[in-house]
MDTraj code that builds the backbone (N, CA, C; nanometers):
import mdtraj as md
import numpy as np

residues = "UNK UNK UNK UNK UNK UNK UNK UNK UNK UNK UNK UNK UNK UNK UNK UNK UNK UNK UNK UNK UNK UNK UNK UNK UNK UNK UNK UNK UNK UNK UNK UNK UNK UNK UNK UNK UNK UNK UNK UNK UNK UNK UNK UNK UNK UNK UNK UNK UNK UNK UNK UNK UNK UNK UNK UNK UNK UNK UNK UNK UNK UNK UNK UNK UNK UNK UNK UNK UNK UNK UNK UNK UNK UNK UNK UNK UNK UNK UNK UNK UNK UNK UNK UNK UNK UNK UNK UNK UNK UNK UNK UNK UNK UNK UNK UNK UNK UNK UNK UNK UNK UNK UNK UNK UNK UNK UNK UNK UNK UNK UNK UNK UNK UNK UNK UNK UNK UNK UNK UNK UNK UNK UNK UNK UNK UNK UNK UNK UNK UNK UNK UNK UNK UNK UNK UNK UNK UNK UNK UNK UNK UNK UNK UNK UNK UNK UNK UNK".split()
xyz = np.array([
    [-0.6299, -1.0690, 0.0240],
    [-0.6611, -1.0111, 0.1515],
    [-0.8116, -1.0184, 0.1714],
    [-0.8519, -1.0368, 0.2949],
    [-0.9929, -1.0418, 0.3301],
    [-1.0259, -0.9208, 0.4174],
    [-1.1394, -0.8595, 0.3890],
    [-1.1875, -0.7469, 0.4679],
    [-1.3169, -0.7864, 0.5358],
    [-1.3350, -0.7434, 0.6603],
    [-1.4606, -0.7634, 0.7324],
    [-1.5312, -0.6286, 0.7337],
    [-1.6564, -0.6285, 0.6874],
    [-1.7332, -0.5054, 0.6723],
    [-1.8598, -0.5167, 0.7562],
    [-1.8902, -0.4111, 0.8343],
    [-2.0112, -0.4150, 0.9156],
    [-2.1330, -0.3701, 0.8348],
    [-2.2494, -0.3635, 0.9009],
    [-2.3740, -0.3329, 0.8294],
    [-2.3764, -0.1909, 0.7732],
    [-2.2878, -0.1017, 0.8225],
    [-2.2787, 0.0351, 0.7716],
    [-2.1740, 0.0477, 0.6609],
    [-2.1265, -0.0657, 0.6089],
    [-2.0210, -0.0713, 0.5077],
    [-1.8894, -0.0121, 0.5569],
    [-1.8638, -0.0254, 0.6843],
    [-1.7358, 0.0185, 0.7393],
    [-1.6444, -0.1025, 0.7536],
    [-1.5227, -0.0877, 0.7033],
    [-1.4253, -0.1952, 0.7172],
    [-1.3785, -0.1964, 0.8615],
    [-1.3989, -0.3086, 0.9282],
    [-1.3648, -0.3179, 1.0697],
    [-1.2455, -0.4089, 1.0975],
    [-1.2025, -0.4861, 0.9982],
    [-1.0864, -0.5734, 1.0173],
    [-1.0364, -0.6199, 0.8816],
    [-0.9119, -0.6646, 0.8795],
    [-0.8559, -0.7232, 0.7587],
    [-0.7632, -0.8364, 0.7988],
    [-0.7396, -0.9278, 0.7057],
    [-0.6511, -1.0412, 0.7337],
    [-0.5981, -1.0966, 0.6031],
    [-0.4810, -1.1560, 0.6104],
    [-0.4210, -1.2197, 0.4944],
    [-0.4661, -1.3638, 0.4783],
    [-0.5494, -1.4095, 0.5668],
    [-0.5993, -1.5466, 0.5632],
    [-0.7517, -1.5431, 0.5544],
    [-0.8108, -1.6551, 0.5167],
    [-0.9565, -1.6608, 0.5028],
    [-1.0238, -1.6448, 0.6390],
    [-1.1236, -1.5590, 0.6413],
    [-1.1965, -1.5289, 0.7647],
    [-1.3248, -1.6121, 0.7660],
    [-1.3655, -1.6590, 0.8829],
    [-1.4860, -1.7395, 0.8965],
    [-1.6090, -1.6513, 0.8725],
    [-1.6708, -1.6685, 0.7561],
    [-1.7857, -1.5862, 0.7177],
    [-1.9075, -1.6112, 0.8061],
    [-1.9222, -1.7335, 0.8575],
    [-2.0368, -1.7641, 0.9438],
    [-2.0308, -1.6839, 1.0738],
    [-1.9109, -1.6733, 1.1319],
    [-1.8952, -1.5938, 1.2543],
    [-1.9264, -1.4468, 1.2270],
    [-1.8816, -1.3991, 1.1133],
    [-1.9075, -1.2590, 1.0771],
    [-2.0565, -1.2354, 1.0559],
    [-2.1228, -1.3299, 0.9924],
    [-2.2660, -1.3151, 0.9665],
    [-2.3445, -1.3048, 1.0973],
    [-2.3013, -1.3757, 1.2007],
    [-2.3671, -1.3685, 1.3307],
    [-2.3592, -1.2271, 1.3883],
    [-2.2536, -1.1550, 1.3514],
    [-2.2365, -1.0172, 1.3996],
    [-2.2868, -0.9160, 1.2960],
    [-2.3632, -0.9634, 1.1992],
    [-2.4157, -0.8810, 1.0901],
    [-2.3029, -0.8135, 1.0120],
    [-2.1957, -0.8891, 0.9874],
    [-2.0829, -0.8422, 0.9082],
    [-2.0673, -0.9328, 0.7875],
    [-2.0007, -0.8833, 0.6858],
    [-1.9738, -0.9675, 0.5701],
    [-1.8248, -0.9658, 0.5406],
    [-1.7793, -1.0662, 0.4681],
    [-1.6389, -1.0811, 0.4331],
    [-1.6244, -1.0561, 0.2833],
    [-1.5259, -0.9755, 0.2494],
    [-1.4975, -0.9446, 0.1092],
    [-1.3536, -0.9841, 0.0819],
    [-1.3309, -1.0517, -0.0304],
    [-1.1944, -1.0856, -0.0709],
    [-1.1487, -0.9856, -0.1756],
    [-1.0286, -0.9303, -0.1572],
    [-0.9678, -0.8471, -0.2612],
    [-0.8328, -0.9073, -0.2941],
    [-0.7974, -0.9094, -0.4235],
    [-0.6726, -0.9763, -0.4617],
    [-0.5517, -0.8891, -0.4265],
    [-0.4334, -0.9480, -0.4390],
    [-0.3100, -0.8826, -0.3955],
    [-0.2757, -0.7581, -0.4760],
    [-0.3326, -0.7435, -0.5947],
    [-0.2993, -0.6269, -0.6755],
    [-0.3736, -0.5029, -0.6294],
    [-0.4758, -0.5208, -0.5446],
    [-0.5540, -0.4081, -0.4951],
    [-0.4792, -0.3477, -0.3776],
    [-0.4612, -0.2186, -0.3796],
    [-0.3915, -0.1550, -0.2687],
    [-0.4498, -0.0174, -0.2414],
    [-0.4685, 0.0122, -0.1165],
    [-0.5157, 0.1436, -0.0731],
    [-0.4098, 0.1973, 0.0209],
    [-0.3623, 0.3182, -0.0046],
    [-0.2479, 0.3671, 0.0718],
    [-0.2791, 0.3927, 0.2182],
    [-0.3628, 0.4874, 0.2488],
    [-0.3828, 0.5248, 0.3881],
    [-0.5114, 0.4708, 0.4485],
    [-0.5932, 0.4069, 0.3682],
    [-0.7181, 0.3493, 0.4190],
    [-0.8016, 0.4550, 0.4914],
    [-0.8167, 0.5696, 0.4311],
    [-0.8995, 0.6750, 0.4869],
    [-1.0031, 0.7111, 0.3828],
    [-1.1263, 0.7338, 0.4245],
    [-1.2305, 0.7697, 0.3297],
    [-1.3076, 0.6481, 0.2859],
    [-1.3206, 0.6300, 0.1551],
    [-1.3970, 0.5173, 0.1031],
    [-1.3231, 0.4554, -0.0146],
    [-1.3397, 0.3253, -0.0297],
    [-1.2936, 0.2568, -0.1495],
    [-1.4154, 0.1928, -0.2125],
    [-1.4051, 0.1646, -0.3400],
    [-1.5164, 0.1038, -0.4105],
    [-1.4716, -0.0310, -0.4650],
    [-1.5454, -0.1329, -0.4293],
    [-1.5208, -0.2675, -0.4788],
    [-1.6483, -0.3103, -0.5481],
    [-1.6371, -0.3351, -0.6782],
    [-1.7536, -0.3693, -0.7595],
    [-1.8649, -0.2665, -0.7398],
    [-1.8295, -0.1399, -0.7473],
    [-1.9209, -0.0248, -0.7409],
    [-1.9897, -0.0075, -0.6065],
    [-1.9470, -0.0790, -0.5055],
    [-2.0054, -0.0675, -0.3718],
    [-1.9074, 0.0087, -0.2822],
    [-1.9509, 0.1181, -0.2173],
    [-1.8564, 0.1913, -0.1316],
    [-1.8356, 0.1222, 0.0034],
    [-1.7119, 0.1191, 0.0461],
    [-1.6771, 0.0679, 0.1784],
    [-1.5965, 0.1767, 0.2481],
    [-1.6370, 0.2132, 0.3672],
    [-1.5755, 0.3228, 0.4394],
    [-1.4669, 0.2695, 0.5305],
    [-1.3543, 0.3354, 0.5281],
    [-1.2360, 0.2807, 0.5918],
    [-1.1939, 0.3653, 0.7099],
    [-1.1607, 0.2988, 0.8159],
    [-1.1152, 0.3690, 0.9348],
    [-0.9800, 0.3181, 0.9824],
    [-0.9307, 0.2109, 0.9244],
    [-0.8039, 0.1532, 0.9681],
    [-0.6867, 0.2385, 0.9186],
    [-0.5770, 0.2419, 0.9930],
    [-0.4591, 0.3169, 0.9478],
    [-0.4000, 0.2615, 0.8181],
    [-0.4156, 0.1340, 0.7936],
    [-0.3683, 0.0716, 0.6703],
    [-0.4452, -0.0588, 0.6524],
    [-0.4383, -0.1168, 0.5331],
    [-0.5076, -0.2444, 0.5146],
    [-0.4400, -0.3602, 0.5873],
    [-0.3269, -0.3349, 0.6502],
    [-0.2502, -0.4407, 0.7151],
    [-0.2670, -0.4397, 0.8672],
    [-0.3384, -0.3419, 0.9199],
    [-0.3680, -0.3375, 1.0625],
    [-0.4864, -0.4287, 1.0929],
    [-0.4852, -0.4860, 1.2104],
    [-0.5957, -0.5692, 1.2567],
    [-0.6542, -0.5071, 1.3826],
    [-0.7768, -0.5427, 1.4121],
    [-0.8381, -0.4941, 1.5344],
    [-0.8161, -0.5973, 1.6440],
    [-0.7564, -0.5526, 1.7541],
    [-0.7353, -0.6370, 1.8711],
    [-0.7834, -0.5572, 1.9908],
    [-0.8826, -0.6107, 2.0589],
    [-0.9417, -0.5424, 2.1751],
    [-0.9826, -0.3982, 2.1428],
    [-1.0376, -0.3798, 2.0243],
    [-1.0869, -0.2485, 1.9849],
    [-0.9831, -0.1516, 1.9323],
    [-0.8547, -0.1925, 1.9283],
    [-0.7485, -0.1059, 1.8775],
    [-0.6885, -0.1651, 1.7506],
    [-0.6421, -0.0777, 1.6626],
    [-0.5725, -0.1238, 1.5432],
    [-0.4284, -0.1538, 1.5784],
    [-0.3836, -0.2731, 1.5430],
    [-0.2454, -0.3136, 1.5683],
    [-0.1850, -0.3669, 1.4391],
    [-0.0553, -0.3521, 1.4307],
    [0.0192, -0.4045, 1.3169],
    [0.1022, -0.5209, 1.3695],
    [0.0486, -0.6424, 1.3522],
    [0.1183, -0.7596, 1.4042],
    [0.2272, -0.8030, 1.3062],
    [0.2927, -0.9146, 1.3356],
    [0.4038, -0.9631, 1.2535],
    [0.3594, -0.9918, 1.1098],
    [0.2464, -1.0573, 1.0950],
    [0.1951, -1.0867, 0.9603],
    [0.1599, -0.9573, 0.8862],
    [0.0941, -0.8656, 0.9552],
    [0.0584, -0.7381, 0.8938],
    [0.1803, -0.6589, 0.8524],
    [0.2827, -0.6592, 0.9372],
    [0.4072, -0.5892, 0.9055],
    [0.4727, -0.6501, 0.7820],
    [0.4780, -0.7830, 0.7757],
    [0.5375, -0.8502, 0.6598],
    [0.4608, -0.8162, 0.5324],
    [0.3280, -0.8161, 0.5399],
    [0.2477, -0.7831, 0.4226],
    [0.2623, -0.6361, 0.3838],
    [0.2755, -0.5492, 0.4837],
    [0.2955, -0.4063, 0.4579],
    [0.4276, -0.3854, 0.3842],
    [0.5339, -0.4527, 0.4312],
    [0.6639, -0.4417, 0.3642],
    [0.6564, -0.4953, 0.2217],
    [0.5810, -0.6018, 0.2014],
    [0.5638, -0.6555, 0.0658],
    [0.4997, -0.5492, -0.0244],
    [0.3982, -0.4793, 0.0268],
    [0.3330, -0.3733, -0.0504],
    [0.4289, -0.2573, -0.0766],
    [0.5114, -0.2239, 0.0233],
    [0.6105, -0.1164, 0.0067],
    [0.7085, -0.1538, -0.1044],
    [0.7593, -0.2776, -0.1020],
    [0.8540, -0.3207, -0.2054],
    [0.7893, -0.3216, -0.3430],
    [0.6640, -0.3646, -0.3510],
    [0.5927, -0.3653, -0.4792],
    [0.5767, -0.2233, -0.5316],
    [0.5364, -0.1322, -0.4451],
    [0.5206, 0.0088, -0.4822],
    [0.6550, 0.0656, -0.5273],
    [0.7603, 0.0389, -0.4501],
    [0.8941, 0.0863, -0.4844],
    [0.9387, 0.0343, -0.6207],
    [0.9172, -0.0937, -0.6444],
    [0.9576, -0.1534, -0.7721],
    [0.8826, -0.0918, -0.8898],
    [0.7559, -0.0600, -0.8684],
    [0.6785, 0.0056, -0.9749],
    [0.7323, 0.1452, -1.0027],
    [0.7714, 0.2168, -0.8985],
    [0.8281, 0.3504, -0.9177],
    [0.9612, 0.3426, -0.9929],
    [1.0446, 0.2462, -0.9564],
    [1.1719, 0.2286, -1.0276],
    [1.1450, 0.1955, -1.1739],
    [1.0495, 0.1070, -1.1989],
    [1.0164, 0.0692, -1.3368],
    [0.9683, 0.1902, -1.4178],
    [0.8969, 0.2813, -1.3511],
    [0.8486, 0.4000, -1.4211],
    [0.9612, 0.4961, -1.4569],
    [1.0790, 0.4768, -1.3983],
    [1.1927, 0.5638, -1.4302],
    [1.2978, 0.4929, -1.5154],
    [1.2717, 0.3707, -1.5559],
    [1.3680, 0.2958, -1.6380],
    [1.4072, 0.3724, -1.7641],
    [1.3131, 0.4425, -1.8227],
    [1.3386, 0.5140, -1.9472],
    [1.4529, 0.6151, -1.9330],
    [1.4758, 0.6645, -1.8107],
    [1.5786, 0.7670, -1.7900],
    [1.7193, 0.7121, -1.8062],
    [1.7335, 0.5818, -1.8035],
    [1.8660, 0.5205, -1.8094],
    [1.8960, 0.4564, -1.9447],
    [1.8067, 0.4726, -2.0408],
    [1.8294, 0.4174, -2.1740],
    [1.9287, 0.5047, -2.2505],
    [2.0110, 0.4403, -2.3307],
    [2.1167, 0.5144, -2.4010],
    [2.0628, 0.6089, -2.5085],
    [1.9439, 0.5824, -2.5606],
    [1.8912, 0.6672, -2.6680],
    [1.7975, 0.7777, -2.6195],
    [1.7920, 0.8012, -2.4876],
    [1.7081, 0.9069, -2.4313],
    [1.7860, 1.0380, -2.4367],
    [1.7195, 1.1414, -2.4806],
    [1.7867, 1.2713, -2.4911],
    [1.7513, 1.3597, -2.3712],
    [1.8262, 1.3383, -2.2620],
    [1.8160, 1.4248, -2.1448],
    [1.9583, 1.4672, -2.1095],
    [1.9690, 1.5773, -2.0396],
    [2.1021, 1.6276, -2.0038],
    [2.1719, 1.5320, -1.9078],
    [2.3025, 1.5443, -1.8999],
    [2.3813, 1.4629, -1.8064],
    [2.3365, 1.4903, -1.6632],
    [2.3100, 1.6174, -1.6328],
    [2.2652, 1.6564, -1.4986],
    [2.1320, 1.5901, -1.4643],
    [2.0394, 1.5905, -1.5604],
    [1.9082, 1.5278, -1.5386],
    [1.9226, 1.3763, -1.5239],
    [2.0072, 1.3148, -1.6040],
    [2.0297, 1.1704, -1.5952],
    [2.0868, 1.1335, -1.4585],
    [2.1788, 1.2157, -1.4080],
    [2.2367, 1.1900, -1.2756],
    [2.1334, 1.2076, -1.1653],
    [2.0448, 1.3049, -1.1820],
    [1.9383, 1.3267, -1.0840],
    [1.8468, 1.2039, -1.0779],
    [1.8110, 1.1504, -1.1963],
    [1.7268, 1.0310, -1.2013],
    [1.7989, 0.9104, -1.1411],
    [1.9291, 0.9012, -1.1685],
    [2.0079, 0.7907, -1.1139],
    [2.0063, 0.7954, -0.9613],
    [2.0190, 0.9155, -0.9052],
    [2.0143, 0.9332, -0.7600],
    [1.8774, 0.8950, -0.7041],
    [1.7703, 0.9380, -0.7700],
    [1.6346, 0.9029, -0.7258],
    [1.6158, 0.7519, -0.7269],
    [1.6603, 0.6875, -0.8324],
    [1.6457, 0.5422, -0.8427],
    [1.7217, 0.4709, -0.7301],
    [1.8415, 0.5202, -0.6964],
    [1.9185, 0.4599, -0.5877],
    [1.8506, 0.4829, -0.4534],
    [1.7969, 0.6022, -0.4336],
    [1.7246, 0.6312, -0.3093],
    [1.6032, 0.5396, -0.2956],
    [1.5354, 0.5133, -0.4062],
    [1.4212, 0.4213, -0.4030],
    [1.4670, 0.2809, -0.3637],
    [1.5797, 0.2375, -0.4190],
    [1.6303, 0.1037, -0.3845],
    [1.6681, 0.0949, -0.2362],
    [1.7181, 0.2048, -0.1813],
    [1.7660, 0.2049, -0.0424],
    [1.6541, 0.2149, 0.0615],
    [1.5358, 0.2557, 0.0207],
    [1.4292, 0.2877, 0.1166],
    [1.3980, 0.1735, 0.2129],
    [1.4003, 0.0506, 0.1662],
    [1.3652, -0.0612, 0.2542],
    [1.4765, -0.0944, 0.3531],
    [1.5974, -0.0454, 0.3273],
    [1.7096, -0.0694, 0.4197],
    [1.7302, 0.0459, 0.5166],
    [1.6721, 0.1604, 0.4868],
    [1.6989, 0.2800, 0.5672],
    [1.5925, 0.3107, 0.6718],
    [1.4860, 0.2351, 0.6744],
    [1.3838, 0.2558, 0.7762],
    [1.3316, 0.1209, 0.8239],
    [1.2913, 0.1162, 0.9496],
    [1.2378, -0.0089, 1.0049],
    [1.0858, -0.0058, 1.0116],
    [1.0256, 0.1033, 0.9656],
    [0.8816, 0.1220, 0.9749],
    [0.8196, 0.1263, 0.8353],
    [0.7343, 0.0305, 0.8014],
    [0.6767, 0.0301, 0.6668],
    [0.5872, 0.1508, 0.6397],
    [0.5224, 0.2034, 0.7433],
    [0.4368, 0.3208, 0.7235],
    [0.5201, 0.4416, 0.6828],
    [0.6344, 0.4613, 0.7471],
    [0.7240, 0.5716, 0.7114],
    [0.7784, 0.5522, 0.5708],
    [0.8179, 0.4307, 0.5391],
    [0.8705, 0.4020, 0.4052],
    [0.7652, 0.4316, 0.2995],
    [0.6420, 0.3934, 0.3273],
    [0.5360, 0.4181, 0.2296],
    [0.5132, 0.5675, 0.2102],
    [0.5173, 0.6443, 0.3180],
    [0.4998, 0.7888, 0.3091],
    [0.6097, 0.8510, 0.2226],
    [0.7333, 0.8056, 0.2416],
    [0.8448, 0.8550, 0.1600],
    [0.8222, 0.8181, 0.0139],
    [0.7786, 0.6956, -0.0111],
    [0.7534, 0.6526, -0.1494],
    [0.6439, 0.7357, -0.2146],
    [0.5424, 0.7728, -0.1371],
    [0.4364, 0.8576, -0.1924],
    [0.4930, 0.9910, -0.2391],
    [0.5872, 1.0473, -0.1641],
    [0.6465, 1.1747, -0.2060],
    [0.7305, 1.1565, -0.3323],
    [0.8010, 1.0430, -0.3429],
    [0.8745, 1.0143, -0.4656],
    [0.7791, 0.9962, -0.5840],
    [0.6665, 0.9328, -0.5586],
    [0.5687, 0.9117, -0.6666],
    [0.5228, 1.0454, -0.7231],
    [0.4998, 1.1431, -0.6365],
    [0.4579, 1.2757, -0.6828],
    [0.5671, 1.3397, -0.7673],
    [0.6928, 1.3223, -0.7247],
    [0.8046, 1.3765, -0.8027],
    [0.8146, 1.3077, -0.9388],
    [0.8022, 1.1769, -0.9375],
    [0.8151, 1.1006, -1.0627],
    [0.7028, 1.1363, -1.1580],
    [0.5808, 1.1481, -1.1062],
    [0.4685, 1.1849, -1.1916],
    [0.4861, 1.3261, -1.2465],
    [0.5529, 1.4119, -1.1693],
    [0.5793, 1.5484, -1.2157],
    [0.7136, 1.5574, -1.2890],
    [0.7758, 1.4422, -1.3137],
    [0.9071, 1.4332, -1.3788],
    [1.0151, 1.5138, -1.3081],
    [1.0110, 1.5113, -1.1768],
    [1.1089, 1.5775, -1.0906],
    [1.1329, 1.7138, -1.1407],
])
top = md.Topology()
chain = top.add_chain()
for i, resn in enumerate(residues, 1):
    res = top.add_residue(resn, chain, resSeq=i)
    for name in ("N", "CA", "C"):
        top.add_atom(name, md.element.get_by_symbol(name[0]), res)
traj = md.Trajectory(xyz[None], top)
């Protein structure tokens, strides 16, 4: 992903394709590349890339600026869903231990984990909005980190 940053270190745009750095330089902006493993959930506050703070105002890293407004176009939506699925898969992987035969947890607890894992799998089919899906996944992440 490419981020466009203005002279105040504010992220003003993002794209999944290479951005023309010369055009940005004319507007006193710079282009930063971040790899696919980097993810910021709500894009609020500041992120640090190589110890440099960048202040974020976009609703997500997948929104683009069009006529001064943040929009989630088809490419941004597809990339957002990809991030949602990646996040979901990581959460499921973090609960794999609950389904191993040599784990000593109660039957009730094992069933609770089984239900959570199924709900995680269903999330991408039960909502058409990646932002809503991500918000739900964040709540599951808190439960998983707290071991439900």
